[in-house]
C-alpha positions as CSV (number, residue, x, y, z in Angstrom):
1,M,-10.5,-55.1,-3.7
2,A,-6.6,-54.4,-5.1
3,E,-5.0,-51.5,-3.6
4,H,-4.5,-48.6,-5.8
5,E,-0.7,-47.3,-6.3
6,P,-0.2,-43.9,-5.5
7,S,-0.1,-41.1,-8.3
8,A,3.2,-39.1,-9.0
9,P,3.0,-36.2,-8.2
10,L,2.3,-33.1,-11.1
11,F,4.3,-32.1,-13.0
12,M,6.4,-29.1,-11.6
13,D,4.1,-29.0,-8.2
14,L,6.6,-27.0,-6.4
15,S,5.0,-28.1,-3.1
16,V,7.0,-31.1,-3.8
17,P,10.8,-30.8,-2.9
18,E,12.4,-32.1,-5.5
19,Y,10.3,-30.3,-8.0
20,A,11.3,-27.1,-6.1
21,Y,15.0,-27.8,-5.9
22,M,14.8,-28.1,-9.7
23,F,12.3,-25.5,-10.5
24,G,15.1,-23.2,-8.4
25,F,18.1,-24.8,-10.1
26,L,16.4,-23.7,-13.7
27,Q,15.7,-20.8,-12.7
28,A,19.4,-19.9,-12.5
29,D,20.9,-21.9,-14.5
30,G,18.4,-22.7,-17.7
31,H,17.6,-21.4,-21.1
32,L,13.8,-21.3,-22.5
33,A,14.6,-20.4,-26.1
34,P,11.5,-19.7,-28.1
35,G,11.6,-21.5,-31.8
36,P,9.3,-21.3,-35.2
37,G,5.5,-21.8,-34.4
38,Q,4.8,-23.7,-31.0
39,K,8.7,-25.2,-31.4
40,G,11.2,-24.5,-28.5
41,R,13.3,-25.5,-26.4
42,L,14.4,-26.1,-22.7
43,T,18.3,-26.5,-22.1
44,V,21.0,-26.5,-18.9
45,E,24.2,-26.6,-20.0
46,I,26.6,-27.8,-16.8
47,S,30.3,-29.5,-16.1
48,V,30.3,-32.9,-16.4
49,R,31.0,-34.0,-13.0
50,D,27.6,-32.6,-12.3
51,V,25.5,-34.8,-15.0
52,E,24.1,-36.9,-12.3
53,I,21.7,-33.8,-11.3
54,L,20.7,-33.3,-14.8
55,R,19.7,-37.6,-15.4
56,E,17.7,-36.5,-11.6
57,F,15.4,-33.6,-14.1
58,Q,15.6,-36.3,-16.4
59,R,14.0,-38.8,-14.6
60,L,11.4,-36.5,-12.7
61,T,10.5,-35.0,-16.3
62,P,7.4,-37.2,-17.7
63,Y,8.3,-36.3,-21.1
64,N,11.3,-36.9,-23.8
65,S,14.4,-35.4,-23.3
66,S,18.0,-35.8,-24.3
67,I,21.3,-35.0,-22.3
68,R,24.8,-35.1,-24.1
69,E,28.3,-34.1,-23.8
70,R,30.5,-31.6,-25.4
71,T,34.1,-30.5,-24.9
72,R,35.4,-26.9,-26.1
73,S,37.9,-24.3,-25.7
74,T,37.1,-21.2,-22.8
75,N,38.5,-18.7,-21.1
76,F,39.0,-20.8,-17.8
77,A,40.0,-23.8,-19.7
78,E,41.9,-25.3,-22.8
79,T,39.2,-27.7,-23.0
80,H,35.9,-27.9,-21.0
81,T,33.9,-30.9,-21.0
82,S,29.9,-30.0,-20.6
83,A,26.6,-31.9,-19.7
84,I,23.6,-30.4,-22.1
85,W,20.2,-31.2,-20.9
86,T,17.4,-30.8,-23.6
87,L,13.2,-30.8,-23.0
88,C,11.7,-29.9,-26.2
89,S,8.2,-30.6,-24.7
90,L,5.2,-27.3,-25.6
91,E,3.5,-29.2,-22.4
92,A,6.5,-28.8,-20.0
93,R,7.7,-25.6,-21.5
94,T,4.2,-24.1,-21.0
95,R,4.2,-25.1,-17.1
96,L,7.6,-23.8,-16.5
97,N,7.2,-20.6,-18.2
98,E,3.7,-19.9,-16.3
99,L,5.5,-20.9,-13.3
100,G,8.1,-17.9,-13.8
101,L,11.2,-19.1,-15.9
102,P,10.7,-16.8,-18.7
103,Y,12.2,-17.2,-22.1
104,G,15.5,-15.6,-23.4
105,R,17.7,-13.4,-21.2
106,K,16.2,-14.1,-17.2
107,S,18.8,-13.3,-15.1
108,R,17.3,-9.4,-13.5
109,K,13.7,-11.0,-13.9
110,I,13.3,-14.0,-12.1
111,T,11.5,-14.4,-8.9
112,P,10.7,-16.9,-6.4
113,P,7.6,-18.6,-7.5
114,R,4.1,-17.0,-6.5
115,V,2.4,-20.2,-6.0
116,E,3.0,-22.5,-2.6
117,F,6.6,-23.9,-3.0
118,S,8.7,-25.8,-0.5
119,R,11.1,-22.8,0.5
120,R,14.5,-24.1,0.9
121,D,14.2,-26.3,-1.5
122,Y,14.0,-23.7,-3.8
123,L,16.5,-21.6,-2.9
124,R,19.2,-24.7,-2.7
125,G,18.3,-25.3,-5.9
126,V,19.3,-21.5,-6.6
127,I,22.1,-21.7,-4.9
128,D,23.3,-24.9,-6.1
129,A,23.3,-23.6,-9.6
130,D,24.8,-20.1,-9.1
131,G,26.0,-20.1,-5.7
132,A,28.9,-21.9,-3.8
133,V,29.3,-23.3,0.0
134,G,33.0,-24.0,1.8
135,Y,35.3,-22.1,3.4
136,T,36.9,-19.2,2.6
137,A,40.9,-18.3,2.5
138,Q,40.6,-17.8,6.0
139,G,39.3,-20.7,7.0
140,L,35.6,-19.6,7.2
141,P,32.8,-21.9,6.6
142,F,30.3,-19.6,4.2
143,I,27.7,-19.8,1.4
144,S,27.0,-17.3,-1.3
145,L,24.9,-16.5,-3.8
146,T,25.6,-14.7,-6.8
147,T,22.5,-13.5,-8.7
148,A,21.5,-10.3,-10.7
149,S,17.6,-10.5,-9.5
150,T,16.5,-7.9,-6.6
151,A,13.9,-10.7,-6.3
152,V,15.7,-13.7,-5.5
153,G,18.6,-11.6,-3.3
154,V,16.1,-10.3,-0.9
155,Y,14.2,-13.5,-0.5
156,L,17.3,-15.3,0.4
157,C,18.1,-12.6,2.9
158,R,14.8,-12.6,4.1
159,Y,15.1,-16.4,4.6
160,T,18.2,-16.1,6.5
161,R,16.9,-13.6,8.6
162,M,13.5,-15.8,9.7
163,L,16.1,-18.5,10.1
164,T,19.0,-16.8,11.8
165,G,17.8,-13.1,12.8
166,I,20.8,-11.9,10.8
167,E,20.3,-9.0,8.8
168,R,21.8,-8.4,5.6
169,L,20.9,-5.5,3.0
170,I,22.2,-6.2,-0.5
171,K,23.7,-3.6,-3.2
172,R,24.6,-4.1,-6.7
173,N,28.1,-4.1,-7.2
174,A,29.4,-1.4,-9.3
175,R,31.5,-3.0,-12.1
176,D,28.2,-5.5,-13.3
177,G,25.5,-4.6,-11.6
178,I,25.4,-7.9,-9.6
179,Y,24.6,-9.2,-6.4
180,N,27.3,-11.1,-4.4
181,I,25.3,-12.2,-1.0
182,S,27.6,-14.1,2.0
183,Y,27.1,-15.7,5.3
184,T,29.5,-16.9,7.2
185,K,30.7,-18.3,10.3
186,E,27.8,-19.8,12.4
187,T,24.9,-17.9,10.0
188,A,26.3,-20.4,7.3
189,Q,27.0,-22.8,9.2
190,E,23.3,-22.5,10.5
191,L,21.7,-22.1,6.7
192,A,23.9,-24.8,5.2
193,R,22.3,-27.6,7.8
194,D,18.6,-26.3,6.7
195,L,18.9,-26.1,3.3
196,Y,21.3,-29.2,2.6
197,Y,19.5,-31.4,5.1
198,P,19.7,-35.7,4.8
199,G,18.1,-37.4,1.7
200,C,18.0,-34.0,-0.5
201,L,18.1,-33.7,-4.1
202,A,21.3,-31.5,-4.5
203,L,24.9,-31.7,-6.2
204,D,26.9,-34.1,-4.5
205,R,29.7,-32.1,-4.0
206,K,27.9,-28.9,-2.7
207,R,25.7,-31.1,0.0
208,A,29.6,-32.9,1.1
209,A,30.8,-29.1,1.4
210,A,27.9,-28.3,3.1
211,A,28.5,-31.0,5.4
212,T,31.7,-30.5,6.4
213,L,30.8,-26.5,8.0
214,A,29.4,-28.5,11.0
215,S,32.8,-29.2,12.3
216,W,34.4,-25.3,12.4
217,V,34.0,-24.2,16.0
218,R,34.6,-20.8,16.6
219,P,38.1,-20.0,18.2
220,A,38.0,-18.8,21.8
221,D,39.8,-15.0,20.3
222,M,37.1,-14.2,17.9
223,R,34.5,-12.0,18.7
224,H,31.1,-12.1,18.0
225,A,30.1,-8.8,16.0
226,P,27.7,-6.8,18.3
227,P,23.8,-7.1,16.8
228,R,23.0,-4.5,14.6
229,R,20.5,-1.7,15.1
230,R,18.4,-0.6,12.7
231,W,17.2,2.4,12.5
232,K,13.7,3.7,13.2
233,D,11.8,6.3,11.4
234,W,12.1,8.7,14.6
235,E,15.9,8.8,14.6
236,D,16.1,9.7,10.5
237,R,13.7,12.7,11.0
238,I,16.2,13.8,14.0
239,L,18.8,13.2,11.5
240,L,17.4,15.3,8.7
241,D,16.0,18.2,11.1
242,H,19.5,18.6,12.9
243,C,21.3,18.1,9.8
244,D,24.7,17.7,11.7
245,P,26.1,14.6,12.8
246,G,27.9,15.4,15.4
247,S,24.8,16.8,17.4
248,S,22.5,14.1,16.4
249,A,24.8,11.5,17.3
250,T,24.6,13.0,20.7
251,E,21.0,12.4,20.6
252,L,20.8,9.4,19.5
253,G,23.5,7.6,21.1
254,R,25.3,7.0,17.8
255,T,28.2,7.2,16.2
256,V,29.4,10.1,14.3
257,R,30.1,7.6,11.6
258,S,27.3,6.1,11.7
259,C,24.9,9.4,11.7
260,S,26.9,11.2,8.7
261,L,26.7,7.4,6.0
262,R,22.6,7.4,7.5
263,L,22.1,10.9,6.2
264,W,24.2,10.0,2.8
265,R,22.0,7.4,2.7
266,L,18.2,9.4,3.2
267,R,19.5,12.4,1.4
268,S,20.9,10.4,-2.1
269,G,17.7,8.3,-2.1
270,R,19.5,5.4,-1.0
271,V,16.9,4.5,1.6
272,P,13.7,5.9,2.0
273,L,12.8,9.2,3.8
274,P,10.9,8.7,7.3
275,S,7.1,8.5,7.1
276,N,5.3,11.6,8.5
277,D,3.4,9.6,11.1
278,Q,4.2,10.6,14.9
């Protein structure tokens, strides 16, 4: 009896690494637009230097789609050539929308998938679209993400904490309400090594940049930051009861500056008040 060839995975099965990556990229850099009746389209426009990733998306998509180029003037360059991938299939658009790619403006609304998905591949897709990998001006390895989505920002921080033990709290910047999340030094090295593993689907230039981070070695005279001491509910209650950062600092074994900042955050609602459980 002849052996049957294995069937191709379901389109956008997010347990498949390539689809998880593709979905993260589309959430960050794609645009799902409705049209009259059942018409509409998904478009992704990126620099022509990254066109190969669009060809991979086209290969992974069992529906007709097209890639074209256009050249125009922008605020950043007199001429800029981009590549645009367009997918019109209603069935494909419905699948993407059900998984969490909204129609129209989406930057604040996107969230990590609520189905089983390959986590590091999804995050790599988001970072390839809206992040950066490389070295700072000071020569430190870094990996960063710029996002308007609280859910995506928190998810990256949670994933990195589980991987490296490094805690990160996010806050929108005052200028445009965007989260700028960045990891440097050994944390960036470990995160890049995990996300950009050998053979993964990724932008070539970011995969290459991630590979260079491994060569960085901390200078002998560069100190490690001490581990951050997290605030406990009982410490918050002492702060609120005393209302005096100076006396609280002595009792808690913390600095006056740390106690002053924590008290301000509690009073201003920046952090939740402690529970009443003893």
